[in-house]
C-alpha positions as semicolon CSV with decimal commas, in nm:
position;residue;x (nm);y (nm);z (nm)
1;X;3,544;2,293;-0,890
2;X;3,515;2,196;-0,525
3;X;3,191;2,086;-0,361
4;X;3,188;2,416;-0,171
5;X;3,208;2,610;-0,498
6;X;2,932;2,393;-0,647
7;X;2,697;2,497;-0,365
8;X;2,833;2,853;-0,354
9;X;2,926;2,843;0,016
10;X;3,239;2,912;0,217
11;X;3,451;2,621;0,342
12;X;3,369;2,728;0,699
13;X;2,993;2,749;0,633
14;X;2,775;2,586;0,900
15;X;2,551;2,289;0,818
16;X;2,235;2,503;0,810
17;X;2,383;2,733;0,545
18;X;2,493;2,438;0,332
19;X;2,147;2,281;0,355
20;X;1,978;2,610;0,261
21;X;2,206;2,654;-0,041
22;X;2,140;2,296;-0,154
23;X;1,763;2,336;-0,136
24;X;1,771;2,660;-0,332
25;X;1,998;2,525;-0,606
26;X;1,826;2,187;-0,634
27;X;1,489;2,358;-0,687
28;X;1,641;2,601;-0,935
29;X;1,811;2,331;-1,144
30;X;1,562;2,042;-1,102
31;X;1,511;1,862;-1,438
32;X;1,133;1,866;-1,389
33;X;1,153;2,244;-1,394
34;X;1,368;2,263;-1,704
35;X;1,700;2,247;-1,525
36;X;2,016;2,076;-1,649
37;X;2,040;1,715;-1,531
38;X;2,418;1,720;-1,506
39;X;2,420;2,040;-1,300
40;X;2,144;1,900;-1,077
41;X;2,346;1,583;-1,013
42;X;2,660;1,787;-0,933
43;X;2,459;1,974;-0,670
44;X;2,325;1,647;-0,527
45;X;2,676;1,497;-0,521
46;X;2,814;1,800;-0,340
47;X;2,544;1,792;-0,075
48;X;2,582;1,415;-0,028
49;X;2,934;1,491;0,098
50;X;2,901;1,830;0,267
51;X;2,562;1,752;0,419
52;X;2,712;1,463;0,615
53;X;2,950;1,572;0,895
54;X;3,163;1,258;0,874
55;X;3,200;1,265;0,496
56;X;3,263;1,641;0,505
57;X;3,549;1,593;0,751
58;X;3,702;1,329;0,526
59;X;3,658;1,552;0,221
60;X;3,821;1,846;0,397
61;X;4,111;1,626;0,507
62;X;4,181;1,499;0,158
63;X;4,154;1,852;0,022
64;X;4,450;1,958;0,241
65;X;4,818;1,879;0,199
66;X;4,854;1,537;0,365
67;X;5,204;1,637;0,483
68;X;5,099;1,969;0,638
69;X;5,090;1,828;0,991
70;X;5,380;1,589;0,944
71;X;5,667;1,734;1,146
72;X;5,928;1,462;1,168
73;X;6,021;1,242;0,873
74;X;6,157;0,998;1,123
75;X;5,807;0,943;1,254
76;X;5,686;0,754;0,952
77;X;5,574;0,457;1,158
78;X;5,373;0,671;1,398
79;X;5,255;1,013;1,283
80;X;5,240;0,936;0,914
81;X;5,041;0,616;0,965
82;X;4,803;0,787;1,208
83;X;4,747;1,070;0,963
84;X;4,653;0,840;0,679
85;X;4,442;0,621;0,903
86;X;4,240;0,924;1,009
87;X;4,204;1,037;0,649
88;X;4,115;0,709;0,485
89;X;4,009;0,475;0,763
90;X;3,639;0,554;0,737
91;X;3,642;0,540;0,359
92;X;3,805;0,199;0,366
93;X;3,511;0,070;0,566
94;X;3,273;0,211;0,304
95;X;3,233;-0,092;0,080
96;X;3,085;0,086;-0,219
97;X;3,016;0,426;-0,368
98;X;2,729;0,654;-0,269
99;X;2,373;0,568;-0,372
100;X;2,198;0,819;-0,600
101;X;1,826;0,888;-0,563
102;X;1,609;0,993;-0,857
103;X;1,242;1,100;-0,849
104;X;1,045;0,969;-1,147
105;X;0,700;1,112;-1,229
106;X;0,459;0,903;-1,438
107;X;0,096;0,938;-1,543
108;X;-0,197;0,754;-1,389
109;X;-0,244;0,538;-1,698
110;X;0,128;0,457;-1,718
111;X;0,106;0,331;-1,361
112;X;-0,205;0,127;-1,442
113;X;-0,077;-0,041;-1,758
114;X;0,294;-0,051;-1,678
115;X;0,558;0,128;-1,881
116;X;0,923;0,150;-1,976
117;X;1,096;0,479;-1,890
118;X;1,432;0,612;-2,004
119;X;1,620;0,880;-1,814
120;X;1,965;1,036;-1,812
121;X;2,198;1,072;-1,512
122;X;2,542;1,231;-1,557
123;X;2,530;1,171;-1,931
124;X;2,449;0,803;-1,891
125;X;2,116;0,671;-2,012
126;X;1,921;0,425;-1,799
127;X;1,600;0,230;-1,856
128;X;1,356;0,103;-1,595
129;X;1,066;-0,132;-1,673
130;X;0,763;-0,089;-1,447
131;X;0,489;-0,350;-1,428
132;X;0,121;-0,263;-1,406
133;X;0,003;-0,140;-1,067
134;X;0,302;0,067;-0,952
135;X;0,216;0,326;-0,685
136;X;0,359;0,648;-0,550
137;X;0,644;0,587;-0,308
138;X;0,762;0,257;-0,453
139;X;1,140;0,239;-0,487
140;X;1,343;0,047;-0,743
141;X;1,716;-0,016;-0,703
142;X;1,950;-0,035;-1,002
143;X;2,259;-0,200;-0,858
144;X;2,595;-0,043;-0,940
145;X;2,447;0,254;-1,127
146;X;2,517;0,514;-0,857
147;X;2,834;0,707;-0,773
148;X;3,176;0,548;-0,794
149;X;3,371;0,504;-0,471
150;X;3,551;0,838;-0,410
151;X;3,887;0,684;-0,313
152;X;3,899;0,327;-0,439
153;X;3,799;0,257;-0,796
154;X;3,827;-0,117;-0,730
155;X;3,523;-0,109;-0,502
156;X;3,174;-0,125;-0,658
157;X;2,975;0,187;-0,735
158;X;2,669;0,276;-0,533
159;X;2,316;0,201;-0,647
160;X;2,070;0,414;-0,837
161;X;1,741;0,431;-0,645
162;X;1,435;0,536;-0,847
163;X;1,140;0,669;-0,645
164;X;0,804;0,665;-0,823
165;X;0,551;0,950;-0,814
166;X;0,214;0,887;-0,985
167;X;0,002;1,180;-1,102
168;X;-0,326;1,062;-0,954
169;X;-0,669;1,085;-1,119
170;X;-0,946;1,296;-0,970
171;X;-1,207;1,058;-1,111
172;X;-1,078;0,727;-0,979
173;X;-0,981;0,662;-0,616
174;X;-0,767;0,360;-0,519
175;X;-0,801;0,214;-0,169
176;X;-0,558;-0,006;0,025
177;X;-0,722;-0,322;-0,115
178;X;-0,652;-0,208;-0,473
179;X;-1,024;-0,147;-0,528
180;X;-1,101;0,148;-0,755
181;X;-1,391;0,369;-0,648
182;X;-1,598;0,593;-0,870
183;X;-1,939;0,756;-0,859
184;X;-2,212;0,728;-1,122
185;X;-2,514;0,958;-1,126
186;X;-2,853;0,872;-1,277
187;X;-3,221;0,950;-1,201
188;X;-3,351;0,792;-0,881
189;X;-3,637;0,620;-1,061
190;X;-3,394;0,445;-1,298
191;X;-3,206;0,308;-0,998
192;X;-3,524;0,178;-0,837
193;X;-3,696;0,047;-1,148
194;X;-3,384;-0,121;-1,288
195;X;-3,188;-0,028;-1,599
196;X;-2,864;-0,083;-1,790
197;X;-2,585;0,173;-1,769
198;X;-2,250;0,219;-1,946
199;X;-1,954;0,297;-1,722
200;X;-1,620;0,436;-1,841
201;X;-1,350;0,229;-1,670
202;X;-0,972;0,217;-1,703
203;X;-1,022;-0,078;-1,940
204;X;-1,277;0,111;-2,150
205;X;-1,659;0,133;-2,137
206;X;-1,854;-0,160;-1,989
207;X;-2,230;-0,228;-1,953
208;X;-2,372;-0,294;-1,608
209;X;-2,721;-0,414;-1,518
210;X;-2,896;-0,246;-1,226
211;X;-3,156;-0,474;-1,072
212;X;-3,507;-0,359;-0,980
213;X;-3,559;-0,219;-0,629
214;X;-3,194;-0,117;-0,600
215;X;-3,154;0,148;-0,334
216;X;-3,012;0,488;-0,428
217;X;-2,656;0,516;-0,298
218;X;-2,591;0,144;-0,333
219;X;-2,235;0,041;-0,421
220;X;-2,193;-0,211;-0,703
221;X;-1,885;-0,437;-0,697
222;X;-1,741;-0,542;-1,032
223;X;-1,469;-0,798;-0,976
224;X;-1,126;-0,791;-1,143
225;X;-1,174;-0,438;-1,275
226;X;-0,968;-0,267;-1,006
227;X;-0,600;-0,178;-0,962
228;X;-0,338;-0,452;-1,018
229;X;-0,126;-0,573;-0,729
230;X;0,230;-0,497;-0,839
231;X;0,373;-0,829;-0,721
232;X;0,095;-1,075;-0,810
233;X;-0,078;-0,873;-1,085
234;X;-0,412;-0,982;-0,932
235;X;-0,660;-0,699;-0,968
236;X;-0,897;-0,556;-0,713
237;X;-1,260;-0,469;-0,782
238;X;-1,431;-0,169;-0,936
239;X;-1,664;-0,013;-0,679
240;X;-1,939;0,198;-0,835
241;X;-2,154;0,414;-0,608
242;X;-2,496;0,494;-0,758
243;X;-2,570;0,856;-0,684
244;X;-2,937;0,948;-0,744
245;X;-3,026;1,265;-0,930
246;X;-3,368;1,428;-0,895
247;X;-3,483;1,572;-1,227
248;X;-3,793;1,790;-1,244
249;X;-4,108;1,580;-1,296
250;X;-4,416;1,660;-1,505
251;X;-4,773;1,647;-1,373
252;X;-4,839;1,293;-1,490
253;X;-4,529;1,164;-1,315
254;X;-4,617;1,351;-0,996
255;X;-4,969;1,206;-0,999
256;X;-4,826;0,856;-1,036
257;X;-4,590;0,907;-0,742
258;X;-4,880;1,039;-0,536
259;X;-5,083;0,725;-0,612
260;X;-4,791;0,507;-0,508
261;X;-4,755;0,704;-0,186
262;X;-5,131;0,674;-0,113
263;X;-5,119;0,299;-0,167
264;X;-4,826;0,270;0,072
265;X;-5,004;0,478;0,336
266;X;-5,343;0,319;0,280
């Protein structure tokens, strides 16, 4: 099956039509949506050639009879050499096969703790080991695991490039300093009078002391409880914002607050 047949387009199809067909088929056969991995890779391989004008021209040339435009057998030194130079010259300068890109989706906790993931490309199983602290957009290159060179099997294959996508948490927010932010709500009088609270962190629950006269809305910094730096594995801080709640008070409590207010104003 030719690349044109793979994408379901005519050999004279314009670039826009080829791109449209690729997008439709790649979405339809994407492994994350239950599609067949092999079929998805065939579609990607076809577009890698037909979506590039230079590679498409080379592909079309090889797909034709190399002697179709050769008129005079006596012209071996001229016409024949020129023909093959035009067909294979660019490919000879390509020093390896085409790189293959793969999107890998992992959970928030897998990104936090690190994980080992197995995946299949063209019937071949690969494994990638991710350290703690990986983030969306990070790319990992598996050398020589991409496509083979289309015309010279002696040249190395391309690379397999894995692009990470982390399913983020709605509870924890990570800033550029690898600090993790969360909010904790408790009655305003507990914040001001001082208390001990238990916070659920990515490492599990921890106890935190709130000092007396702490202002509502204050942010507590808990060191080395944040997100790990992927390279150094040094962790940021956990930043806890104390959000005051205002429960309904009884008469005795209201009278006490009124006395406090009178003392402040007196």
